[in-house]
C-alpha angles and dihedrals in degrees: 000000000000124000096260092056090047090054091049090054089048092052093046088059091060112040090181088080088072092053091053091051091046089051088050092237088129141353131242087244093057091047092050094048090050090049093048093051101038106024130224103306104044125127090240089082096048092099092051098043099081108154115216108229133181097024088175090054090053092049092050092048091049090053091049090055094056112111102230092196092062090046091051091046091049092049090049090054092048090049091051090050092051091049089051090051091048090052091054092048101046106136096199095064095046100051112091120184117225117214114191116222115236114261095234095056124087127213097265100036 
C-alpha cells in the first residue's frame, strides 16, 4: 500500500479531520505533511483526533432543542397550501356536460 492510501485509511479512522478541513482550520495538504513527518500516533494530531461519542445522546439533545410551536406552525402552513391546491384541481367542479340541442328545435320552443 502506498503512502497516499495509508493516509486515507488514517483519515477514515478520525472523521473529525474532515470537519477541520471544512471549517478551513487546516487543509488536507497540511494534514498529509504532518502525517508524513510524524506518523500516526504523534501528539501533533491530538487536537484533530476528537472522537465523537454518544451519538444517540447528540440526537436526543437535538430533538429536545426543536421548537415544537414552529414545527406546528410550518405544518399548518403546508396543510393550508395543500388544501388550496386541492381546491384548484378538483375534477368535479371543472367537468361540464355538453348536451346538444336537437336539430328540429328552435331557440324558443
